[in-house]
DSSP file (Angstrom, degrees, kcal/mol; ACC not computed):
  #  RESIDUE AA STRUCTURE BP1 BP2  ACC     N-H-->O    O-->H-N    N-H-->O    O-->H-N    TCO  KAPPA ALPHA  PHI   PSI    X-CA   Y-CA   Z-CA
    1    1 A M              0   0    0      0, 0.0     4,-0.1     0, 0.0     2,-0.0   0.000 360.0 360.0 360.0 134.0    0.0    0.0    0.0
    2    2 A S    >   -     0   0    0      1,-0.1     3,-0.5     2,-0.1     0, 0.0  -0.278 360.0-113.8 -75.6 165.2    1.4    3.4   -0.9
    3    3 A S  T 3  S+     0   0    0      1,-0.3     2,-0.3    69,-0.1    -1,-0.1   0.675 112.7  49.7 -74.2 -16.2    1.9    6.2    1.6
    4    4 A N  T 3  S+     0   0    0     66,-0.1     2,-0.6     2,-0.1    -1,-0.3  -0.563  72.3 170.3-120.7  66.8   -0.8    8.3   -0.1
    5    5 A T  E <   -A   71   0A   0     66,-0.9    66,-1.4    -3,-0.5     2,-0.5  -0.687  22.4-149.2 -80.0 119.6   -3.7    5.9   -0.5
    6    6 A H  E     +A   70   0A   0     -2,-0.6     2,-0.3    64,-0.2    64,-0.2  -0.811  25.0 167.2 -96.2 124.2   -6.8    7.9   -1.7
    7    7 A L  E     -A   69   0A   0     62,-2.9    62,-2.6    -2,-0.5     2,-0.3  -0.843  24.1-136.3-130.7 166.2  -10.1    6.6   -0.5
    8    8 A K  E     -A   68   0A   0     -2,-0.3     2,-0.3    60,-0.2    60,-0.2  -0.934  16.4-179.7-125.7 149.4  -13.7    7.9   -0.4
    9    9 A Y  E     -A   67   0A   0     58,-2.4    58,-3.0    -2,-0.3     2,-0.5  -0.978  11.1-159.0-148.1 134.5  -16.4    7.7    2.3
   10   10 A K  E     +A   66   0A   0     -2,-0.3     2,-0.3    56,-0.2    56,-0.2  -0.960  36.6 124.2-113.8 129.1  -20.0    8.9    2.3
   11   11 A G  E     -A   65   0A   0     54,-2.2    54,-3.1    -2,-0.5     2,-0.4  -0.963  56.4 -85.4-166.1-178.4  -21.6    9.5    5.6
   12   12 A T  E     -AB  64  34A   0     22,-2.8    22,-2.3    -2,-0.3     2,-0.3  -0.873  43.3-115.4-105.2 134.2  -23.4   11.7    8.1
   13   13 A I  E     + B   0  33A   0     50,-2.9    49,-2.7    -2,-0.4    20,-0.2  -0.529  39.1 165.8 -69.4 125.4  -21.5   14.0   10.4
   14   14 A I  E     +     0   0A   0     18,-2.8     2,-0.3     1,-0.4    -1,-0.2   0.485  66.4  19.1-115.5  -9.4  -22.1   13.0   14.0
   15   15 A Y  E     - B   0  32A   0     17,-1.2    17,-2.6    45,-0.1     2,-0.4  -0.937  50.6-173.2-161.2 136.2  -19.2   14.9   15.6
   16   16 A I  E     - B   0  31A   0     -2,-0.3    15,-0.2    15,-0.2    45,-0.1  -0.974  23.0-153.9-129.3 118.4  -17.0   17.9   14.8
   17   17 A G        -     0   0    0     13,-2.9     2,-0.2    -2,-0.4     3,-0.0  -0.252  21.7 -96.3 -84.5 173.8  -14.2   18.6   17.3
   18   18 A L        -     0   0    0      1,-0.1    12,-0.4    11,-0.1     2,-0.3  -0.500  50.1 -88.4 -82.7 158.4  -12.4   21.7   18.2
   19   19 A T        -     0   0    0     -2,-0.2     2,-0.6    10,-0.1    10,-0.2  -0.534  39.3-151.1 -70.1 129.7   -9.1   22.6   16.6
   20   20 A E  E     -C   28   0A   0      8,-3.6     8,-2.3    -2,-0.3     2,-0.8  -0.920   4.4-146.9-105.3 118.1   -6.2   21.1   18.6
   21   21 A V  E     +C   27   0A   0     -2,-0.6     6,-0.2     6,-0.2     3,-0.1  -0.772  21.8 173.9 -87.1 112.2   -3.0   23.1   18.3
   22   22 A V  E     -     0   0A   0      4,-1.8     2,-0.3    -2,-0.8     5,-0.2   0.851  66.3 -20.4 -87.6 -39.9   -0.2   20.6   18.5
   23   23 A S  E >  S-C   26   0A   0      3,-2.2     3,-0.7     0, 0.0    -1,-0.3  -0.907  78.1 -84.5-154.6 179.4    2.7   23.0   17.8
   24   24 A D  T 3  S+     0   0    0     -2,-0.3     3,-0.1     1,-0.2    -3,-0.0   0.667 130.4  38.0 -68.7 -12.7    3.2   26.4   16.2
   25   25 A K  T 3  S+     0   0    0      1,-0.2     2,-0.4    25,-0.0    -1,-0.2   0.421 115.4  52.8-113.9  -1.8    3.4   24.6   12.8
   26   26 A F  E <   +C   23   0A   0     -3,-0.7    -3,-2.2    24,-0.1    -4,-1.8  -0.986  49.5 161.1-144.8 131.2    0.7   21.9   13.2
   27   27 A S  E     -C   21   0A   0     -2,-0.4    23,-2.9    -6,-0.2     2,-0.3  -0.958  12.8-169.2-138.3 158.8   -2.9   21.8   14.2
   28   28 A K  E     -CD  20  49A   0     -8,-2.3    -8,-3.6    -2,-0.3     2,-0.3  -0.966   7.8-160.5-146.7 161.4   -5.6   19.2   13.7
   29   29 A R  E     - D   0  48A   0     19,-2.0    19,-1.9    -2,-0.3     2,-0.3  -0.995  16.2-134.6-145.9 137.3   -9.3   18.8   14.0
   30   30 A Q  E     - D   0  47A   0    -12,-0.4   -13,-2.9    -2,-0.3     2,-0.3  -0.678  18.1-179.4 -95.8 147.8  -11.5   15.6   14.2
   31   31 A I  E     -BD  16  46A   0     15,-1.9    15,-3.0    -2,-0.3     2,-0.5  -0.982  13.7-151.6-141.0 134.3  -14.7   14.9   12.4
   32   32 A V  E     -BD  15  45A   0    -17,-2.6   -18,-2.8    -2,-0.3   -17,-1.2  -0.930  10.7-168.3-113.1 128.5  -16.7   11.7   12.8
   33   33 A L  E     -BD  13  44A   0     11,-2.5    11,-3.0    -2,-0.5     2,-0.4  -0.895   4.4-157.4-114.5 144.4  -18.8   10.3   10.0
   34   34 A S  E     -BD  12  43A   0    -22,-2.3   -22,-2.8    -2,-0.4     2,-0.8  -0.980   9.6-148.5-123.4 133.3  -21.4    7.5   10.3
   35   35 A D  E >   - D   0  42A   0      7,-1.4     3,-0.6    -2,-0.4     7,-0.6  -0.880  15.8-178.7 -98.1 107.7  -22.7    5.4    7.4
   36   36 A K  T 3   +     0   0    0     -2,-0.8    -1,-0.1     1,-0.2   -25,-0.1   0.200  58.5  92.9 -94.2  16.8  -26.2    4.5    8.3
   37   37 A T  T 3  S+     0   0    0      3,-0.1    -1,-0.2     2,-0.0     2,-0.2   0.660  77.6  63.9 -85.1 -14.7  -26.9    2.4    5.2
   38   38 A S  S <  S-     0   0    0     -3,-0.6     0, 0.0     1,-0.1     0, 0.0  -0.589  89.5-113.0-105.7 169.4  -25.9   -0.9    6.8
   39   39 A Q  S    S+     0   0    0      1,-0.3    -1,-0.1    -2,-0.2    -3,-0.0   0.805 116.9  41.9 -66.2 -29.2  -27.4   -2.9    9.6
   40   40 A Y  S    S-     0   0    0     -5,-0.0    -1,-0.3     2,-0.0    -3,-0.1  -0.726  88.1-157.3-120.8  79.5  -24.2   -2.2   11.6
   41   41 A P        -     0   0    0      0, 0.0     2,-0.4     0, 0.0    -5,-0.2  -0.232   8.2-138.8 -61.4 144.3  -23.3    1.4   11.0
   42   42 A Q  E     -D   35   0A   0     -7,-0.6    -7,-1.4     2,-0.0     2,-0.6  -0.822   2.9-148.5-103.4 143.2  -19.7    2.4   11.5
   43   43 A E  E     -D   34   0A   0     -2,-0.4     2,-0.5    -9,-0.2    -9,-0.2  -0.942  22.6-168.2-110.4 108.5  -18.6    5.6   13.2
   44   44 A I  E     -D   33   0A   0    -11,-3.0   -11,-2.5    -2,-0.6     2,-0.5  -0.858  12.0-144.2-108.0 127.3  -15.3    6.6   11.5
   45   45 A C  E     +D   32   0A   0     -2,-0.5    40,-0.3   -13,-0.2     2,-0.2  -0.790  23.7 176.8 -92.9 125.2  -13.0    9.3   12.9
   46   46 A F  E     -D   31   0A   0    -15,-3.0   -15,-1.9    -2,-0.5     2,-0.3  -0.706  14.2-143.9-116.2 169.9  -11.2   11.4   10.4
   47   47 A E  E     -De  30  86A   0     38,-2.4    40,-2.6    -2,-0.2     2,-0.3  -0.948   5.9-158.1-130.8 154.9   -8.8   14.4   10.8
   48   48 A V  E     -D   29   0A   0    -19,-1.9   -19,-2.0    -2,-0.3     2,-0.3  -0.945  24.4-144.3-122.0 153.5   -8.1   17.6    8.9
   49   49 A H  E >   -D   28   0A   0     -2,-0.3     3,-1.7    38,-0.3   -21,-0.2  -0.832  40.9 -23.4-124.0 156.0   -4.8   19.4    9.4
   50   50 A K  G >  S-     0   0    0    -23,-2.9     3,-1.9    -2,-0.3     4,-0.2  -0.118 123.0  -2.4  55.7-135.7   -3.3   22.8    9.5
   51   51 A D  G >  S+     0   0    0      1,-0.3     3,-0.6     2,-0.1    -1,-0.3   0.599 122.5  74.3 -66.0 -10.5   -5.1   25.8    7.9
   52   52 A K  G X> S+     0   0    0     -3,-1.7     3,-1.2     1,-0.2     4,-0.5   0.619  72.7  84.9 -77.5 -12.4   -7.8   23.4    6.6
   53   53 A C  G X4 S+     0   0    0     -3,-1.9     3,-1.3     1,-0.3     4,-0.2   0.868  82.1  59.8 -57.6 -38.1   -9.3   23.1   10.2
   54   54 A A  G X4 S+     0   0    0     -3,-0.6     3,-1.8     1,-0.3    -1,-0.3   0.737  88.1  73.7 -65.8 -22.6  -11.4   26.2    9.7
   55   55 A I  G X4 S+     0   0    0     -3,-1.2     3,-1.6     1,-0.3    -1,-0.3   0.829  85.4  65.4 -61.3 -31.0  -13.2   24.7    6.7
   56   56 A L  G X< S+     0   0    0     -3,-1.3     3,-1.7    -4,-0.5    -1,-0.3   0.656  80.8  80.5 -67.9 -12.7  -15.1   22.5    9.1
   57   57 A D  G <  S+     0   0    0     -3,-1.8    -1,-0.3     1,-0.3    -2,-0.2   0.751  86.0  59.2 -62.4 -22.6  -16.8   25.6   10.5
   58   58 A S  G <  S+     0   0    0     -3,-1.6     2,-0.3    -4,-0.3    -1,-0.3   0.364  97.4  77.9 -88.7   6.9  -19.2   25.5    7.5
   59   59 A Y    <   -     0   0    0     -3,-1.7     2,-0.3    -4,-0.1   -43,-0.0  -0.809  61.5-160.5-115.4 156.5  -20.4   22.1    8.4
   60   60 A N    >   -     0   0    0     -2,-0.3     3,-2.1   -45,-0.0   -47,-0.3  -0.934  34.7 -88.9-132.5 154.8  -22.9   20.9   11.1
   61   61 A V  T 3  S+     0   0    0     -2,-0.3   -47,-0.2     1,-0.3     3,-0.1  -0.438 116.7  35.3 -57.3 133.6  -23.8   17.7   12.8
   62   62 A G  T 3  S+     0   0    0    -49,-2.7    -1,-0.3     1,-0.4     2,-0.1   0.135  84.2 129.9 102.1 -18.6  -26.4   16.0   10.6
   63   63 A D    <   -     0   0    0     -3,-2.1   -50,-2.9   -51,-0.1     2,-0.5  -0.454  55.2-134.6 -67.2 138.5  -24.9   17.1    7.3
   64   64 A E  E     +A   12   0A   0     29,-0.3    29,-2.9   -52,-0.2     2,-0.3  -0.839  34.7 177.2 -93.5 132.8  -24.4   14.3    4.8
   65   65 A V  E     -AF  11  92A   0    -54,-3.1   -54,-2.2    -2,-0.5     2,-0.5  -0.929  34.4-136.8-136.5 156.0  -21.0   14.5    3.1
   66   66 A D  E     -AF  10  91A   0     25,-2.6    25,-2.5    -2,-0.3     2,-0.4  -0.966  31.7-169.0-104.7 129.4  -18.8   12.9    0.6
   67   67 A A  E     -AF   9  90A   0    -58,-3.0   -58,-2.4    -2,-0.5     2,-0.4  -0.966  15.6-160.8-124.1 138.4  -15.2   12.8    1.9
   68   68 A E  E     +AF   8  89A   0     21,-2.9    20,-2.6    -2,-0.4    21,-1.6  -0.961  27.9 166.6-112.7 136.1  -12.0   11.9    0.1
   69   69 A F  E     -AF   7  87A   0    -62,-2.6   -62,-2.9    -2,-0.4     2,-0.4  -0.936  34.8-118.9-148.1 163.5   -9.1   11.0    2.4
   70   70 A N  E     -AF   6  86A   0     16,-2.3    16,-2.3    -2,-0.3     2,-0.5  -0.855  22.1-145.8-104.2 142.9   -5.6    9.5    2.7
   71   71 A L  E     +AF   5  85A   0    -66,-1.4   -66,-0.9    -2,-0.4     2,-0.3  -0.938  25.3 168.0-107.7 127.5   -4.9    6.5    4.8
   72   72 A S  E     - F   0  84A   0     12,-2.2    12,-2.8    -2,-0.5     2,-0.3  -0.975  14.2-163.3-136.9 154.8   -1.6    6.3    6.6
   73   73 A G  E     - F   0  83A   0     -2,-0.3     2,-0.3    10,-0.2    10,-0.2  -0.989   6.0-174.6-138.7 147.0   -0.1    4.1    9.3
   74   74 A R  E     - F   0  82A   0      8,-2.5     8,-2.3    -2,-0.3     2,-0.4  -0.989  28.5-116.7-142.5 149.0    2.9    4.4   11.6
   75   75 A L  E     - F   0  81A   0     -2,-0.3     6,-0.3     6,-0.2     3,-0.1  -0.720  27.8-178.9 -80.7 130.8    4.7    2.4   14.2
   76   76 A W  E     -     0   0A   0      4,-3.7     2,-0.3    -2,-0.4    -1,-0.2   0.892  53.8 -52.8 -95.2 -66.1    4.5    4.1   17.5
   77   77 A K  E >  S+ F   0  80A   0      3,-0.8     3,-1.0     1,-0.0    -1,-0.3  -0.956 108.8  21.0-168.2 157.8    6.5    1.8   19.8
   78   78 A D  T 3  S-     0   0    0     -2,-0.3     3,-0.1     1,-0.3    -1,-0.0   0.861 130.2 -51.3  46.9  49.2    6.8   -1.8   21.0
   79   79 A N  T 3  S+     0   0    0      1,-0.2     2,-0.5    -3,-0.0    -1,-0.3   0.840 103.6 135.5  58.9  36.7    4.9   -3.2   17.9
   80   80 A K  E <   - F   0  77A   0     -3,-1.0    -4,-3.7     2,-0.0    -3,-0.8  -0.975  31.5-174.3-116.7 122.9    2.0   -0.8   18.3
   81   81 A W  E     - F   0  75A   0     -2,-0.5     2,-0.3    -6,-0.3    -6,-0.2  -0.748   7.2-163.3-111.4 158.6    0.8    0.8   15.2
   82   82 A F  E     - F   0  74A   0     -8,-2.3    -8,-2.5    -2,-0.3     2,-0.3  -0.990   8.6-142.9-140.3 154.2   -1.8    3.5   14.6
   83   83 A N  E     - F   0  73A   0     -2,-0.3     2,-0.4   -10,-0.2   -10,-0.2  -0.818   7.3-158.6-113.0 151.6   -3.7    4.7   11.5
   84   84 A T  E     - F   0  72A   0    -12,-2.8   -12,-2.2    -2,-0.3     2,-0.6  -0.999   4.8-159.4-131.7 134.0   -4.7    8.2   10.5
   85   85 A L  E     - F   0  71A   0     -2,-0.4   -38,-2.4   -40,-0.3     2,-0.6  -0.945  15.8-170.4-112.4 108.9   -7.5    9.1    8.0
   86   86 A V  E     -eF  47  70A   0    -16,-2.3   -16,-2.3    -2,-0.6     2,-0.3  -0.889  14.5-141.0-110.9 114.5   -6.9   12.6    6.8
   87   87 A I  E     + F   0  69A   0    -40,-2.6   -38,-0.3    -2,-0.6   -18,-0.3  -0.520  25.4 170.0 -71.7 132.0   -9.6   14.3    4.7
   88   88 A W  E    S+     0   0A   0    -20,-2.6    14,-0.4     1,-0.4     2,-0.3   0.453  70.8  28.4-118.1  -8.5   -8.3   16.4    1.8
   89   89 A K  E     + F   0  68A   0    -21,-1.6   -21,-2.9    12,-0.2    -1,-0.4  -0.957  63.0 175.4-151.7 134.2  -11.7   17.0    0.1
   90   90 A I  E     -GF 100  67A   0     10,-1.2    10,-0.9    -2,-0.3     2,-0.4  -0.997   3.0-177.9-142.9 136.7  -15.2   17.2    1.6
   91   91 A N  E     - F   0  66A   0    -25,-2.5   -25,-2.6    -2,-0.4     2,-0.2  -0.995  27.8-121.4-134.9 137.5  -18.5   18.1   -0.1
   92   92 A K  E     - F   0  65A   0     -2,-0.4     2,-0.3     5,-0.3   -27,-0.3  -0.542  33.4-128.8 -71.7 145.5  -22.0   18.4    1.3
   93   93 A V        +     0   0    0    -29,-2.9   -29,-0.3    -2,-0.2     2,-0.2  -0.725  64.5   3.7 -97.6 145.3  -24.5   16.0   -0.4
   94   94 A G  S    S-     0   0    0     -2,-0.3     2,-0.9     1,-0.2    -2,-0.0  -0.558 124.7 -12.7  89.1-147.4  -27.8   17.1   -1.9
   95   95 A N  S    S+     0   0    0     -2,-0.2    -1,-0.2     3,-0.0    -2,-0.1  -0.200  97.6 131.1 -89.3  45.2  -29.0   20.7   -2.1
   96   96 A A        -     0   0    0     -2,-0.9     3,-0.1     1,-0.2    -2,-0.1  -0.189  66.3 -69.2 -86.3-178.2  -26.4   22.0    0.2
   97   97 A T  S    S-     0   0    0      1,-0.2    -5,-0.3    -4,-0.1    -1,-0.2  -0.151  74.4 -64.6 -65.8 167.6  -24.1   24.9   -0.2
   98   98 A P        -     0   0    0      0, 0.0    -6,-0.2     0, 0.0    -1,-0.2  -0.057  69.9 -77.5 -55.6 158.4  -21.3   24.8   -2.8
   99   99 A N        -     0   0    0     -8,-0.1     2,-0.5    -3,-0.1    -8,-0.2  -0.191  36.3-153.5 -57.7 143.6  -18.5   22.3   -2.4
  100  100 A T  B     -G   90   0A   0    -10,-0.9   -10,-1.2    -3,-0.1     2,-0.4  -0.978  17.3-167.0-119.0 114.9  -15.7   23.0    0.0
  101  101 A S        -     0   0    0     -2,-0.5   -12,-0.2   -12,-0.2   -10,-0.1  -0.831  14.3-150.2-107.5 140.5  -12.5   21.3   -1.1
  102  102 A L        -     0   0    0    -14,-0.4     3,-0.1    -2,-0.4   -14,-0.1  -0.896  36.2-105.6 -99.8 135.0   -9.4   20.7    0.9
  103  103 A P        -     0   0    0      0, 0.0     5,-0.1     0, 0.0   -51,-0.0  -0.276  43.3 -92.8 -60.1 146.5   -6.3   20.7   -1.1
  104  104 A D    >   -     0   0    0      1,-0.2     3,-2.7     2,-0.1     4,-0.3  -0.321  34.9-118.9 -55.3 138.4   -4.7   17.2   -1.7
  105  105 A R  G >  S+     0   0    0      1,-0.3     3,-1.8     2,-0.2     4,-0.3   0.710 110.1  75.5 -58.0 -20.2   -2.1   16.6    1.0
  106  106 A R  G >  S+     0   0    0      1,-0.3     3,-1.2     2,-0.2    -1,-0.3   0.777  84.5  66.0 -62.5 -22.6    0.5   16.3   -1.7
  107  107 A M  G X  S+     0   0    0     -3,-2.7     3,-1.9     1,-0.2    -1,-0.3   0.692  79.9  79.7 -71.1 -17.7    0.2   20.1   -1.9
  108  108 A D  G <  S+     0   0    0     -3,-1.8    -1,-0.2     1,-0.3    -2,-0.2   0.745  80.5  68.3 -61.0 -21.6    1.7   20.3    1.6
  109  109 A A  G <  S+     0   0    0     -3,-1.2     2,-0.4    -4,-0.3    -1,-0.3   0.755  84.2  84.0 -69.8 -22.5    5.1   19.7    0.0
  110  110 A I  S <  S-     0   0    0     -3,-1.9     3,-0.1    -4,-0.2    -3,-0.0  -0.666  93.2-111.2 -80.9 133.2    4.8   23.2   -1.6
  111  111 A K        -     0   0    0     -2,-0.4    -1,-0.1     1,-0.2    -2,-0.1  -0.225  50.1 -74.5 -60.2 153.1    5.9   25.9    0.8
  112  112 A D        +     0   0    0     -4,-0.1     2,-0.4     2,-0.1    -1,-0.2  -0.253  60.3 176.9 -50.5 129.0    3.2   28.2    2.2
  113  113 A N    >   -     0   0    0     -3,-0.1     3,-1.7     1,-0.1    -1,-0.0  -0.936  28.4-156.0-144.7 114.5    2.3   30.6   -0.7
  114  114 A D  T 3  S+     0   0    0     -2,-0.4    -1,-0.1     1,-0.3    -2,-0.1   0.624  91.1  69.8 -67.6 -11.8   -0.5   33.1   -0.3
  115  115 A D  T 3  S+     0   0    0      2,-0.1    -1,-0.3     3,-0.1    -3,-0.0   0.604  73.7 104.6 -81.6 -11.2   -0.9   33.1   -4.1
  116  116 A L  S <  S-     0   0    0     -3,-1.7    -3,-0.0     1,-0.1    -4,-0.0  -0.436  80.3-122.7 -70.5 146.6   -2.4   29.6   -4.1
  117  117 A P              0   0    0      0, 0.0    -1,-0.1     0, 0.0    -3,-0.1   0.156 360.0 360.0 -81.5  21.7   -6.2   29.6   -4.6
  118  118 A F              0   0    0    -16,-0.0    -4,-0.1   -15,-0.0    -3,-0.1   0.346 360.0 360.0-141.6 360.0   -7.0   27.7   -1.3
C-alpha cells in the first residue's frame, strides 16, 4: 500500500471537534462520520490538518457529506501501530451549499504561498 492511498467515504456528520494546536506549525481537528446504510453502521473518525481546520466551521452535525481522504499508518513503539485518516476533500451532499474542497495533502510539499487559490 502506498503512503498516499486515496479513498472515499460517504456519511453523516455525528461529531465535529475543536481545533487542537499541537505545535506552532501543526494543528488538527477531528470529524466523525457515520454510514447509516448498513445494519451495523460504523462511526469513523477522520482528521483535517493545519489551515484546513477552519473549513469544518461551515459544516454541522447531521450534514451528509462525501469525503476523500488519505490513509496512513505508523509504528509508535513496541509493535504498536496506529492509522490516520486525513480528509483532503469534503463536499455536502444534496441541495447543500457549494463544495468545500481541501487541497490534496500532496500540496503540503509546496511551501506556504499566499498566491495559491485555497
